[in-house]
Backbone bond lengths (Angstrom), bond angles and torsions (degrees), N, CA, C in turn:
res aa  C-N    CA-C-N  psi(-1)  N-CA   C-N-CA  omega(-1)  CA-C   N-CA-C  phi
1 M - - - 1.442 - - 1.542 104.44 -
2 N 1.310 112.37 139.81 1.459 122.38 -179.22 1.567 110.42 -59.92
3 K 1.381 107.57 135.75 1.502 114.10 -179.58 1.518 117.71 -59.14
4 H 1.297 115.40 -29.35 1.495 116.71 178.36 1.533 107.58 -76.99
5 L 1.396 119.19 -39.01 1.414 121.47 173.61 1.423 116.06 -51.96
6 R 1.449 115.10 -54.51 1.357 122.63 174.06 1.491 118.33 -52.90
7 K 1.273 114.05 -38.26 1.519 120.41 173.96 1.534 112.14 -64.97
8 G 1.357 115.14 -45.38 1.508 120.89 177.09 1.579 108.42 -62.25
9 L 1.270 121.96 -41.88 1.443 117.04 -179.20 1.415 109.79 -73.99
10 L 1.217 125.08 -31.68 1.574 127.10 172.87 1.561 103.05 -56.04
11 Y 1.320 121.38 -60.18 1.431 127.64 -178.61 1.567 113.11 -44.31
12 V 1.449 108.23 -49.04 1.544 116.40 176.98 1.621 107.72 -60.33
13 G 1.239 114.70 -45.99 1.474 119.94 -172.54 1.681 106.63 -62.54
14 V 1.191 109.77 -45.72 1.475 117.08 -177.01 1.589 110.64 -67.72
15 A 1.346 117.35 -40.56 1.413 125.28 171.64 1.433 110.17 -55.58
16 G 1.387 114.11 -54.90 1.472 117.09 -178.17 1.573 115.99 -55.34
17 A 1.398 109.88 -46.69 1.511 115.64 -179.94 1.540 111.16 -61.32
18 A 1.375 110.12 -34.70 1.551 109.50 -177.23 1.512 109.21 -71.65
19 G 1.425 113.43 -31.20 1.516 115.53 -175.04 1.587 104.55 -70.68
20 L 1.340 116.71 -38.78 1.482 119.49 -177.84 1.559 106.96 -60.53
21 A 1.404 111.87 -48.91 1.473 115.22 179.21 1.485 115.32 -53.29
22 G 1.416 108.39 -39.03 1.422 114.22 -179.58 1.456 117.75 -63.05
23 L 1.443 108.91 -36.32 1.520 113.46 178.90 1.537 107.28 -69.24
24 Y 1.302 116.86 -32.21 1.554 116.40 179.44 1.705 111.94 -71.69
25 F 1.174 108.63 -47.88 1.575 115.73 -175.59 1.460 116.07 -80.72
26 V 1.406 116.01 -36.65 1.447 119.64 173.60 1.399 112.55 -103.38
27 R 1.257 126.20 105.11 1.507 126.47 -170.66 1.553 104.84 -139.98
28 P 1.294 109.98 157.97 1.512 117.89 178.91 1.528 108.48 -72.14
29 Q 1.294 112.19 144.47 1.474 121.34 177.01 1.534 111.78 -90.74
30 I 1.262 118.57 136.18 1.475 119.81 173.48 1.452 106.95 -103.57
31 G 1.259 116.53 113.25 1.437 118.30 -170.74 1.562 111.69 -89.74
32 H 1.322 120.52 171.14 1.350 123.26 179.12 1.588 108.98 -127.57
33 P 1.274 116.09 79.70 1.467 120.18 -179.13 1.571 106.85 -59.74
34 P 1.368 111.41 164.87 1.443 115.20 176.31 1.505 111.83 -63.67
35 I 1.387 108.18 151.46 1.503 115.36 169.47 1.413 111.34 -88.84
36 T 1.359 120.17 124.44 1.470 121.51 -175.63 1.556 105.61 -95.84
37 G 1.281 123.28 -23.06 1.403 120.12 -178.76 1.503 107.83 175.16
38 D 1.378 116.44 109.34 1.352 123.83 -168.67 1.679 103.89 -92.35
39 I 1.347 109.36 157.84 1.597 115.21 -176.75 1.552 104.59 -63.95
40 A 1.325 117.28 133.89 1.423 128.00 170.63 1.451 109.03 -93.93
41 A 1.357 119.38 96.87 1.541 121.77 -173.16 1.590 104.00 -130.07
42 P 1.330 113.91 162.92 1.442 116.13 175.12 1.536 107.77 -63.00
43 A 1.387 115.32 160.77 1.524 126.88 -171.14 1.521 104.32 -58.54
44 E 1.289 124.52 -48.08 1.440 126.84 -176.26 1.573 112.12 -64.95
45 V 1.320 119.16 -34.98 1.466 121.30 174.13 1.434 109.90 -70.73
46 E 1.353 114.92 -55.34 1.509 117.52 177.77 1.470 118.20 -50.37
47 S 1.384 116.82 -39.75 1.409 126.10 169.84 1.538 113.88 -48.37
48 V 1.380 114.78 -53.41 1.541 118.81 178.34 1.474 112.64 -67.14
49 L 1.377 122.73 -37.52 1.423 117.85 177.00 1.491 116.69 -69.74
50 R 1.368 117.70 -34.85 1.321 124.00 176.72 1.693 114.71 -60.54
51 R 1.481 103.76 -44.88 1.475 110.50 -176.81 1.538 113.71 -70.15
52 A 1.380 112.44 -34.43 1.395 119.13 -166.51 1.478 112.77 -113.46
53 C 1.164 123.28 -7.95 1.521 124.92 -168.24 1.688 113.53 -132.64
54 Y 1.321 110.10 -32.68 1.698 105.98 -162.52 1.483 111.38 -73.97
55 D 1.414 114.96 -22.28 1.564 108.57 178.54 1.494 117.31 -57.81
56 C 1.398 114.61 -29.72 1.440 120.07 -179.36 1.542 114.30 -109.87
57 H 1.310 115.36 -18.50 1.456 121.36 -167.47 1.512 108.47 -118.40
58 S 1.301 119.12 26.37 1.476 120.81 177.09 1.546 111.06 -155.13
59 N 1.239 120.64 168.40 1.411 119.41 172.10 1.519 113.49 -86.89
60 E 1.323 118.88 16.90 1.412 123.13 179.29 1.609 107.02 -111.73
61 T 1.236 116.51 46.97 1.462 116.03 174.07 1.409 116.86 -70.88
62 H 1.289 115.17 134.97 1.562 125.30 -174.87 1.571 102.14 -119.23
63 L 1.256 111.32 125.33 1.609 120.55 177.19 1.523 109.42 -92.88
64 A 1.253 116.02 136.22 1.556 122.01 166.57 1.457 111.13 -82.05
65 W 1.233 115.99 164.17 1.503 119.94 174.44 1.537 120.41 -50.29
66 F 1.318 110.03 -33.66 1.477 119.71 -172.43 1.619 104.23 -79.28
67 D 1.304 117.69 -24.55 1.516 122.04 178.78 1.539 114.98 -62.15
68 H 1.389 108.35 -17.77 1.548 109.11 177.37 1.539 115.11 -105.05
69 I 1.297 117.51 19.03 1.524 117.47 -178.42 1.563 106.15 -108.86
70 G 1.413 110.64 135.38 1.394 117.82 175.64 1.499 118.61 63.23
71 P 1.311 114.23 -132.37 1.453 121.15 173.11 1.489 122.51 -78.69
72 A 1.425 110.41 -10.25 1.428 116.58 -178.67 1.439 120.09 -48.53
73 P 1.450 123.08 -39.44 1.393 121.74 -177.80 1.573 111.60 -65.78
74 W 1.343 114.22 -29.67 1.523 116.40 171.85 1.503 114.16 -59.22
75 I 1.392 110.94 -49.83 1.425 121.03 179.23 1.483 114.39 -54.48
76 V 1.419 109.36 -54.38 1.472 118.70 -178.79 1.539 111.74 -57.57
77 S 1.374 112.85 -45.26 1.404 117.77 -177.01 1.590 112.44 -57.35
78 R 1.272 108.05 -42.34 1.498 115.84 -175.67 1.558 108.10 -64.94
79 D 1.383 114.94 -46.59 1.518 119.10 -177.99 1.497 109.60 -63.02
80 V 1.250 115.95 -44.65 1.497 121.80 -176.73 1.564 107.92 -58.08
81 R 1.390 115.15 -52.05 1.493 118.31 -179.13 1.484 113.46 -54.06
82 A 1.432 114.47 -46.83 1.449 120.26 176.13 1.495 113.65 -64.63
83 G 1.271 120.47 -36.27 1.445 126.59 -178.30 1.520 112.33 -65.48
84 R 1.374 110.02 -50.75 1.539 119.05 174.84 1.448 110.40 -55.28
85 A 1.428 121.14 -50.79 1.382 126.28 -177.20 1.543 110.64 -59.33
86 A 1.309 122.99 -35.68 1.410 127.58 178.62 1.471 116.76 -72.54
87 M 1.321 114.19 -50.99 1.473 122.79 174.26 1.539 111.34 -154.47
88 N 1.305 115.14 130.45 1.560 113.16 -176.38 1.621 102.97 -132.61
89 F 1.378 112.03 108.74 1.511 118.11 -179.64 1.475 106.55 -61.15
90 S 1.317 123.82 -27.77 1.543 124.41 -174.86 1.595 108.35 -71.34
91 H 1.260 118.24 -16.82 1.451 122.03 173.21 1.488 119.55 -115.21
92 W 1.345 111.10 32.72 1.421 118.73 -170.03 1.561 108.50 -64.61
93 D 1.347 118.21 -26.99 1.472 118.97 178.89 1.639 111.78 -65.43
94 R 1.366 118.32 -16.14 1.332 113.81 178.28 1.635 117.82 -85.25
95 L 1.383 112.68 7.13 1.448 123.33 176.58 1.488 112.21 -101.48
96 N 1.322 122.79 149.81 1.464 123.44 170.59 1.517 108.36 -88.77
97 D 1.226 120.58 173.61 1.531 120.71 -175.34 1.502 107.56 -62.30
98 A 1.228 124.69 -39.87 1.396 124.34 -177.05 1.527 111.22 -62.08
99 Q 1.316 111.03 -46.36 1.575 116.02 -179.83 1.538 109.10 -68.09
100 R 1.274 121.70 -36.99 1.431 116.62 171.77 1.442 119.17 -62.13
101 S 1.283 115.37 -42.04 1.510 119.05 177.13 1.515 109.95 -68.21
102 G 1.252 123.65 -36.11 1.520 129.58 173.53 1.436 109.71 -60.62
103 K 1.287 117.02 -47.76 1.566 121.75 179.88 1.481 110.19 -65.86
104 L 1.394 125.29 -41.33 1.344 128.04 177.91 1.575 112.44 -67.71
105 F 1.304 111.94 -38.03 1.524 114.41 178.72 1.529 110.97 -68.29
106 E 1.360 115.83 -37.03 1.435 112.89 176.82 1.533 112.49 -69.78
107 A 1.423 116.78 -32.38 1.469 118.64 175.79 1.518 108.04 -62.85
108 L 1.352 118.70 -43.77 1.352 123.26 -177.41 1.589 110.28 -56.00
109 N 1.353 111.59 -49.35 1.497 117.33 -178.57 1.477 113.35 -61.61
110 Q 1.354 116.82 -36.55 1.533 121.53 -178.27 1.459 104.93 -69.27
111 M 1.430 120.82 -36.38 1.450 121.02 -174.38 1.434 108.51 -75.52
112 Q 1.335 122.02 -37.34 1.533 115.33 -171.21 1.540 113.22 -83.41
113 F 1.437 113.72 -9.62 1.473 120.55 171.34 1.493 116.20 -98.73
114 G 1.340 111.75 -3.14 1.470 117.67 163.63 1.618 107.68 90.93
115 A 1.336 117.09 10.50 1.372 124.63 175.47 1.495 116.75 -75.60
116 M 1.250 117.87 -29.85 1.568 129.09 -176.43 1.418 105.78 -139.00
117 P 1.469 112.48 142.33 1.415 123.47 -27.74 1.418 116.67 -45.92
118 P 1.279 120.88 149.17 1.562 125.49 172.63 1.502 110.50 -46.13
119 P 1.331 117.08 131.31 1.554 112.41 176.97 1.526 117.99 -52.30
120 S 1.382 118.56 -32.36 1.384 121.12 178.45 1.539 108.56 -61.45
121 Y 1.324 114.54 -41.77 1.558 116.61 -174.78 1.549 106.88 -70.48
122 A 1.388 116.50 -40.51 1.452 120.29 -176.03 1.453 113.76 -65.45
123 S 1.394 113.86 -32.75 1.472 115.88 178.53 1.443 115.75 -69.16
124 L 1.319 119.00 -23.96 1.476 126.98 172.85 1.513 113.53 -90.46
125 H 1.252 119.32 -23.17 1.524 126.10 178.71 1.569 107.56 -129.90
126 P 1.327 108.28 78.97 1.618 117.23 -179.42 1.535 112.89 -52.73
127 E 1.449 111.30 -30.40 1.477 115.56 -175.35 1.541 110.31 -63.26
128 A 1.376 112.91 -22.12 1.516 119.52 -176.18 1.524 115.96 -78.15
129 K 1.324 114.17 -9.10 1.435 113.98 -175.61 1.490 113.37 -68.41
130 I 1.440 114.32 143.14 1.396 115.70 -173.35 1.498 113.34 -100.09
131 S 1.407 111.85 130.21 1.483 114.91 -178.67 1.548 114.02 -97.87
132 D 1.359 119.35 177.88 1.454 119.42 175.11 1.498 112.88 -61.49
133 Q 1.369 116.36 -36.09 1.426 119.99 178.39 1.498 113.21 -70.76
134 D 1.222 116.41 -35.21 1.513 117.05 167.37 1.487 118.98 -55.89
135 L 1.471 113.31 -41.59 1.376 121.07 179.97 1.543 107.97 -67.39
136 A 1.295 117.74 -44.47 1.448 124.35 177.25 1.477 113.85 -53.20
137 A 1.224 116.54 -43.86 1.404 127.79 -172.07 1.690 108.23 -70.26
138 L 1.302 113.40 -41.41 1.412 120.31 177.05 1.506 110.65 -69.61
139 R 1.389 116.36 -43.94 1.410 116.51 -176.59 1.588 110.04 -71.22
140 N 1.161 120.86 -38.11 1.535 126.94 172.54 1.537 108.44 -60.47
141 Y 1.093 120.47 -39.88 1.507 121.64 176.52 1.478 110.65 -70.10
142 L 1.357 118.79 -38.27 1.582 119.63 175.43 1.489 108.12 -66.00
143 V 1.286 122.69 -37.23 1.380 129.74 -177.35 1.536 108.38 -62.33
144 A 1.376 112.89 -48.20 1.494 118.62 176.31 1.528 115.99 -61.22
145 L 1.336 113.96 -32.63 1.417 120.45 177.45 1.536 115.33 -68.60
146 T 1.413 112.00 -26.69 1.483 113.70 -174.40 1.465 113.29 -74.55
147 P 1.303 118.29 143.09 1.492 122.21 -174.50 1.617 101.79 -62.97
148 A 1.309 111.69 146.42 1.566 122.61 -179.73 1.533 103.05 -55.08
149 L 1.299 110.90 138.27 1.433 115.40 176.48 1.574 116.71 -61.13
150 A 1.246 120.40 145.42 1.497 115.64 -170.10 1.583 107.24 -78.34
151 A 1.205 117.53 163.09 1.355 124.05 177.99 1.484 113.88 -66.76
152 N 1.280 120.54 157.52 1.499 115.50 -176.01 1.518 111.72 -68.19
153 T 1.392 114.95 146.98 1.393 118.92 171.75 1.546 106.02 -113.43
154 A 1.315 119.16 159.69 1.410 125.12 176.83 1.479 111.62 -61.64
155 G 1.327 117.01 128.29 1.442 122.77 174.26 1.531 113.48 97.63
156 A 1.292 118.38 -6.81 1.357 124.05 -178.46 1.551 110.50 -61.52
157 A 1.444 113.47 127.56 1.547 114.15 -177.02 1.527 113.45 -77.68
158 S 1.326 117.78 135.09 1.411 115.59 177.92 1.473 109.37 -73.75
159 T 1.409 115.08 156.07 1.339 124.51 -176.26 1.515 108.58 -114.27
160 S 1.376 117.96 8.86 1.411 125.70 -177.49 1.472 113.64 -59.50
161 S 1.343 117.80 -25.45 1.494 122.05 177.83 1.626 113.98 -110.49
162 A 1.398 110.66 23.00 1.365 110.34 -177.16 1.474 115.66 -71.16
163 S 1.205 118.26 -14.13 1.527 118.96 171.97 1.651 121.43 -72.76
164 S 1.321 108.17 -4.49 1.359 121.73 176.92 1.469 119.28 -81.99
165 T 1.282 123.61 130.28 1.447 118.07 179.65 1.475 116.06 -74.22
166 Q 1.456 120.99 2.62 1.352 128.64 173.98 1.509 106.02 -81.02
167 V 1.298 127.20 -17.17 1.462 132.11 176.73 1.409 113.69 -64.91
168 T 1.286 127.12 123.74 1.396 123.15 -177.42 1.567 106.81 -123.08
169 A 1.359 119.06 153.12 1.412 118.22 176.83 1.619 109.34 -62.20
170 A 1.286 120.25 -30.43 1.406 121.00 179.80 1.486 113.98 -57.57
171 T 1.498 108.94 -47.52 1.419 119.19 178.10 1.525 113.93 -53.89
172 L 1.309 111.85 -55.24 1.404 120.72 179.14 1.543 118.27 -59.73
173 E 1.417 112.04 -41.65 1.447 118.50 179.91 1.525 109.04 -68.00
174 S 1.330 119.47 -38.78 1.401 119.90 -175.48 1.483 113.93 -71.24
175 S 1.421 117.44 -15.33 1.428 122.04 178.37 1.547 115.56 -97.31
176 S 1.514 108.59 -14.59 1.462 118.74 -175.36 1.537 105.01 -71.20
177 P 1.285 118.02 145.79 1.563 125.01 -177.42 1.546 108.29 -68.27
178 K 1.334 121.10 -30.98 1.461 115.77 -175.21 1.545 105.42 -140.30
179 A 1.355 113.55 68.34 1.499 121.05 178.51 1.530 102.93 -85.50
180 P 1.346 113.42 146.62 1.464 118.94 178.66 1.604 108.57 -72.67
181 T 1.336 117.86 146.04 1.405 120.39 173.36 1.499 105.65 -115.53
182 D 1.349 117.17 109.90 1.365 120.40 -173.59 1.595 113.30 -103.07
183 A 1.336 110.56 4.03 1.558 114.18 -173.58 1.533 103.98 -70.35
184 K 1.388 109.82 140.32 1.492 117.29 169.68 1.557 113.75 63.02
185 R 1.226 118.36 28.73 1.491 122.49 176.17 1.597 106.88 -145.41
186 D 1.350 109.03 150.18 1.464 115.31 -177.55 1.708 107.34 -86.06
187 V 1.290 115.24 139.51 1.369 122.99 170.96 1.454 112.21 -111.55
188 A 1.244 115.22 131.96 1.480 123.49 -175.25 1.628 110.83 -68.52
189 P 1.235 119.66 129.77 1.431 124.29 -175.73 1.567 111.16 -63.65
190 S 1.298 116.61 157.38 1.518 124.55 169.97 1.534 110.20 -55.07
191 P 1.328 115.99 147.92 1.537 112.55 176.56 1.460 119.01 -60.25
192 N 1.307 117.19 -19.67 1.484 118.66 174.48 1.595 112.77 -89.39
193 G 1.372 118.24 12.24 1.400 125.35 174.73 1.528 118.74 87.18
194 I 1.330 120.95 5.10 1.358 126.60 176.32 1.645 109.68 -76.14
195 G 1.167 116.31 124.67 1.564 118.14 -179.26 1.501 113.09 -87.50
196 Y 1.242 112.57 158.65 1.536 123.29 -176.84 1.530 104.48 -71.16
197 Q 1.362 113.16 142.65 1.495 118.55 -176.82 1.549 111.43 -118.99
198 P 1.232 120.98 82.80 1.456 125.70 -176.51 1.367 117.54 -53.84
199 D 1.439 118.69 -26.86 1.392 121.41 -172.16 1.520 109.02 -84.30
200 Y 1.488 118.28 12.07 1.393 113.15 167.71 1.390 122.76 -56.56
201 K 1.299 113.75 -25.75 1.526 125.70 -178.38 1.512 112.57 -55.95
202 N 1.372 113.66 -27.42 1.471 123.19 -174.99 1.629 109.35 -94.27
203 W 1.317 120.72 -2.39 1.312 123.18 -176.66 1.588 105.85 -84.67
204 E 1.428 109.73 158.54 1.446 117.01 -177.08 1.507 115.40 -81.37
205 T 1.307 117.73 141.12 1.503 123.65 -177.45 1.631 101.46 -77.24
206 I 1.401 108.93 126.17 1.526 116.87 177.87 1.489 111.96 -114.24
207 S 1.381 121.92 -10.34 1.358 118.44 177.04 1.575 104.08 -177.01
208 V 1.473 110.91 171.04 1.533 118.16 177.16 1.538 104.62 -135.33
209 S 1.305 110.89 166.43 1.475 117.31 179.35 1.509 106.14 -166.22
210 D 1.424 110.68 173.86 1.449 112.63 -177.09 1.610 103.55 -141.56
211 R 1.301 118.77 148.96 1.495 118.96 172.15 1.623 105.23 -109.89
212 V 1.414 102.18 104.07 1.525 107.45 -178.01 1.541 109.14 -60.82
213 D 1.283 121.55 -29.18 1.476 119.09 -172.21 1.535 110.61 -78.72
214 L 1.381 119.81 -15.70 1.396 121.27 -175.37 1.578 109.14 -113.93
215 G 1.305 119.93 -12.27 1.421 121.06 -170.22 1.414 115.41 66.05
216 Q 1.350 120.20 47.43 1.447 127.06 -174.84 1.640 112.60 -120.36
217 T 1.262 113.00 139.70 1.397 119.85 164.12 1.529 112.35 -92.44
218 R 1.343 120.42 138.98 1.449 117.43 -178.80 1.554 106.99 -141.68
219 V 1.377 106.00 134.77 1.483 118.82 175.41 1.450 113.71 -106.40
220 I 1.309 125.87 127.91 1.384 128.52 -178.47 1.528 111.52 -105.17
221 L 1.386 121.23 117.68 1.335 124.85 -178.90 1.668 112.65 -110.05
222 G 1.285 114.68 160.40 1.371 120.81 -178.57 1.476 115.33 -130.67
223 N 1.400 118.69 139.83 1.460 115.66 173.33 1.338 114.12 -71.98
224 D 1.513 121.26 -177.26 1.368 119.58 -175.83 1.635 115.61 -64.70
225 V 1.309 115.25 -23.08 1.411 118.32 -178.02 1.583 107.66 -71.96
226 A 1.360 110.85 -41.83 1.558 112.93 179.75 1.554 107.03 -70.76
227 V 1.276 123.25 -37.81 1.411 118.18 -177.48 1.534 112.39 -67.37
228 K 1.361 114.98 -32.05 1.482 116.52 175.68 1.459 109.16 -71.24
229 A 1.273 121.30 -40.89 1.450 124.63 178.88 1.595 110.02 -54.20
230 I 1.247 113.01 -44.52 1.575 119.18 179.72 1.385 106.79 -62.37
231 A 1.337 117.90 -47.65 1.507 119.97 -170.50 1.601 110.11 -64.47
232 D 1.517 110.73 -39.07 1.429 115.58 178.78 1.383 116.43 -86.44
233 K 1.515 120.66 8.24 1.354 122.28 -176.28 1.497 117.61 53.45
234 R 1.325 117.64 44.05 1.490 126.89 176.39 1.498 108.19 -119.90
235 T 1.352 113.68 67.20 1.521 110.94 -174.53 1.569 110.36 -120.50
236 N 1.346 117.00 13.92 1.484 118.39 178.31 1.544 104.60 -146.36
237 P 1.494 120.00 87.83 1.382 127.16 9.96 1.680 103.92 -88.36
238 W 1.380 109.46 156.29 1.446 115.48 174.10 1.592 106.56 -72.70
239 P 1.319 117.29 146.35 1.401 119.79 177.20 1.467 119.24 -68.15
240 D 1.324 118.47 150.37 1.516 120.03 170.87 1.578 112.50 -47.53
241 G 1.150 119.21 142.67 1.507 128.74 179.01 1.548 110.53 89.10
242 T 1.343 116.41 0.67 1.504 118.99 172.54 1.543 109.02 -63.79
243 A 1.327 115.93 134.69 1.435 118.25 173.19 1.601 111.26 -136.23
244 F 1.317 115.75 137.26 1.473 113.80 176.60 1.637 102.73 -126.02
245 A 1.390 112.95 152.83 1.361 122.20 175.94 1.600 105.60 -122.67
246 K 1.366 120.62 129.06 1.320 122.74 172.14 1.527 114.47 -108.03
247 V 1.251 122.37 114.17 1.470 124.59 -166.55 1.571 102.95 -111.66
248 A 1.369 110.94 126.67 1.490 116.04 177.44 1.455 116.97 -119.32
249 W 1.380 116.27 143.45 1.428 124.05 176.58 1.575 109.55 -125.79
250 S 1.192 120.66 160.56 1.418 122.65 171.09 1.491 106.12 -81.05
251 Q 1.345 115.40 158.51 1.420 123.96 -177.67 1.540 113.37 -101.76
252 V 1.278 118.98 131.87 1.484 122.99 176.33 1.498 105.29 -123.03
253 T 1.401 117.67 162.13 1.407 122.76 175.04 1.531 108.80 -119.69
254 D 1.356 112.84 153.71 1.411 117.70 172.77 1.599 113.41 -99.92
255 A 1.181 119.98 -174.56 1.438 120.69 -174.70 1.592 116.52 -65.65
256 E 1.468 105.71 -18.09 1.544 113.95 179.61 1.456 113.00 -94.28
257 G 1.385 114.92 1.03 1.443 118.68 -177.45 1.478 114.53 82.61
258 N 1.378 123.18 11.96 1.424 128.12 169.48 1.460 111.50 -72.19
259 V 1.275 117.72 145.37 1.520 121.02 179.84 1.486 109.21 -101.64
260 H 1.332 114.04 137.32 1.484 120.05 -172.48 1.589 105.62 -130.30
261 T 1.250 116.30 169.80 1.498 119.77 176.56 1.548 104.27 -88.17
262 G 1.364 117.69 145.23 1.389 128.31 176.87 1.451 110.80 -111.98
263 D 1.370 114.76 -130.45 1.423 124.72 -179.48 1.530 109.74 -62.70
264 F 1.339 118.56 141.27 1.358 120.20 160.79 1.545 121.88 -59.47
265 K 1.346 120.44 132.76 1.446 123.25 -174.95 1.374 114.90 -105.29
266 T 1.435 114.37 -65.56 1.513 120.10 -171.79 1.498 109.77 -146.77
267 V 1.286 114.43 159.14 1.506 115.67 164.55 1.553 103.35 -138.87
268 G 1.363 115.82 128.17 1.375 124.94 179.18 1.444 116.76 -126.61
269 F 1.410 115.40 149.94 1.496 116.75 -176.03 1.578 109.65 -126.66
270 M 1.302 107.75 150.58 1.485 117.86 170.64 1.603 107.14 -124.89
271 I 1.267 112.92 122.31 1.478 116.70 -179.29 1.457 114.93 -122.49
272 K 1.367 118.59 128.97 1.432 121.40 -165.32 1.680 105.73 -97.59
273 D 1.332 109.70 118.32 1.509 116.28 174.78 1.507 107.02 -153.45
274 A 1.386 119.25 93.99 1.436 125.61 -168.48 1.568 113.10 -51.67
275 R 1.347 106.71 -40.39 1.673 108.66 -175.86 1.472 110.87 -83.52
276 Q 1.432 116.13 -43.01 1.563 114.60 -176.65 1.498 113.99 -71.17
277 Y 1.366 118.10 -24.23 1.439 121.51 -179.00 1.523 112.21 -117.24
278 A 1.331 115.32 32.14 1.469 118.63 -179.04 1.546 114.69 -58.59
279 S 1.383 114.57 -32.42 1.426 110.46 177.94 1.584 117.41 -68.93
280 T 1.299 114.16 -15.56 1.512 118.19 173.61 1.512 114.44 -114.39
281 S 1.330 112.18 38.86 1.495 121.29 178.47 1.515 111.09 58.30
282 G 1.306 117.96 38.16 1.455 121.38 165.93 1.571 115.91 87.73
283 W 1.350 108.90 4.79 1.529 111.80 175.70 1.618 109.08 -123.68
284 G 1.358 110.38 139.59 1.425 119.44 167.52 1.388 110.92 -95.55
285 F 1.456 121.27 138.80 1.426 125.35 -179.38 1.544 108.08 -122.43
286 A 1.402 110.81 147.03 1.329 114.00 176.20 1.634 109.00 -158.83
287 R 1.335 121.82 151.00 1.435 125.56 -178.37 1.382 117.64 -148.50
288 W 1.327 125.43 137.95 1.353 128.44 173.41 1.596 113.36 -120.21
289 H 1.254 115.22 146.97 1.535 124.42 -173.72 1.466 114.77 -112.43
290 G 1.322 118.93 139.91 1.400 122.45 167.27 1.445 116.97 64.19
291 E 1.395 113.96 169.08 1.499 124.81 176.77 1.587 105.66 -43.62
292 E 1.232 117.74 -50.16 1.506 122.84 -172.71 1.577 109.35 -66.20
293 L 1.224 121.10 -10.08 1.505 126.28 -174.68 1.650 111.38 48.52
294 K 1.269 107.40 60.60 1.507 113.29 -176.79 1.546 108.38 -79.09
295 P 1.304 125.25 129.47 1.451 127.86 -177.92 1.573 108.77 -63.60
296 F 1.256 117.03 141.95 1.397 118.76 177.77 1.495 112.71 -95.26
297 G 1.375 118.31 145.26 1.468 126.11 178.73 1.542 110.27 101.25
298 Q 1.316 110.15 138.03 1.486 124.38 175.82 1.527 106.27 -72.94
299 D 1.293 125.21 -39.50 1.483 123.01 -176.55 1.665 101.22 -156.93
300 A 1.247 104.04 178.12 1.583 109.25 -171.63 1.502 115.35 -66.14
301 S 1.401 123.49 -9.95 1.372 130.02 -178.84 1.529 107.03 -64.28
302 F 1.330 122.24 -21.76 1.470 119.66 -172.66 1.486 111.92 -59.29
303 A 1.308 118.65 -32.78 1.492 120.64 -179.23 1.440 119.68 -58.96
304 G 1.413 111.69 -33.01 1.420 118.92 172.02 1.436 117.92 -90.69
305 T 1.328 118.08 -41.95 1.440 122.62 -174.07 1.589 109.90 -70.05
306 E 1.326 117.07 -39.78 1.417 124.06 -173.59 1.571 118.48 -106.60
307 C 1.343 112.08 -55.78 1.462 118.31 -176.50 1.468 110.78 -69.21
308 L 1.371 120.30 -57.79 1.535 125.96 -179.39 1.561 108.31 -55.65
309 N 1.325 115.97 -45.69 1.490 118.07 -176.99 1.467 110.29 -59.32
310 C 1.349 114.49 -44.32 1.441 116.10 -177.21 1.650 111.19 -61.29
311 H 1.307 113.09 -35.93 1.568 119.02 179.84 1.539 112.29 -84.79
312 K 1.200 118.36 -1.47 1.556 118.33 177.90 1.506 114.40 -54.79
313 P 1.289 125.22 -34.41 1.498 129.14 179.96 1.608 105.15 -56.00
314 M 1.287 117.42 -36.11 1.403 123.96 -174.24 1.576 117.60 -92.48
315 E 1.357 114.42 18.49 1.424 120.59 -178.08 1.488 110.44 -57.81
316 K 1.194 122.14 -36.79 1.514 126.85 176.44 1.512 111.71 -63.24
317 Y 1.340 120.04 -20.67 1.341 122.78 177.60 1.478 115.16 -118.62
318 D 1.300 113.96 39.23 1.487 126.62 177.62 1.595 110.30 58.64
319 F 1.311 115.50 30.33 1.546 123.75 168.33 1.487 107.37 74.75
320 V 1.334 122.84 25.24 1.499 120.51 -179.24 1.504 108.13 -113.19
321 F 1.296 116.40 127.28 1.468 116.02 171.41 1.427 114.19 -79.64
322 T 1.201 119.36 -31.77 1.526 123.98 -172.61 1.491 113.13 -54.04
323 A 1.323 117.35 121.29 1.483 121.37 166.23 1.472 107.07 -92.54
324 P 1.352 124.90 105.83 1.385 122.72 -163.88 1.571 110.70 -77.07
325 F 1.213 115.82 156.70 1.484 115.43 174.62 1.587 110.86 -67.42
326 N 1.290 121.87 153.56 1.399 126.81 -179.33 1.555 112.08 -69.84
327 L 1.243 114.12 77.32 1.595 119.19 -178.31 1.503 107.03 -74.36
328 A 1.393 111.24 126.91 1.488 115.46 173.08 1.596 108.63 -65.40
329 K 1.354 113.12 148.00 1.492 118.48 177.09 1.503 109.87 -67.61
330 K 1.354 116.13 121.37 1.511 118.51 -177.09 1.557 109.15 -69.90
331 Q 1.359 112.52 145.34 1.523 120.14 178.69 1.510 105.09 -82.03
332 P 1.323 118.63 147.87 1.505 124.12 175.05 1.476 112.47 -66.20
């Protein structure tokens, strides 16, 4: 081997060793800022959160021995910074009740779909794995935090048949005591430029859901492209042109304890266009609130920072939470 080549390889080796040594001796520090107000939850809920969440989502991070080896401190530091920024149980007092419920609902969603704690973390921390009992404890806690359902008001539409594909948003909305009337009026577009789509009322119901943290009933509708994709079993990925509408009402109860729809709350859309919405993984997001149909979001960034982040657990399923009804393929 050429003398100069050997010398060059030696220099590279020395530099590489020095770099590795630098990674070991010069590493980011994970601080432990003061706890201003921890979450006050039942013991079984706090146990789940501490086991599965606190290392990244609190100021009480505990490092294992392997977190000090090689590049691990850099990775751990990055994850802790991101985790604390997204949700920090050590600063729970800085959130209002609605924000707390929303954060917990997002955490529950991520847990039940296996996105949190991250599989890589859970494999090294088996105690952090989430069981069905853990999910039940969190869900029950969220239900307990939700304001009691209002008493029934005249004209509230029953949701007892909401699992049927014959239920439409138009039917529920027309029966709801305070449904928005958007006919013959202009509705401001979403901050990201997506326009309101009043014809969603004629789309087909493909699923239903509820937000236990908000006390809301939600109906998910799909346009013709979505319905055909379901019938053809082409939903991962969904084809361009797919559009979903999620319509939410508050829940009320009658004297027998049955749950009905109350006031209209929101309507939101997911629209698939891989090229136009490439920055948000191929989906355009928009939402309008209340009878006045006020667009959600201060600026266009909400689609990535809030909507897409919420749908991240479903990345393997093209970011869609909805498990559609088994719609039979329509004959031509």
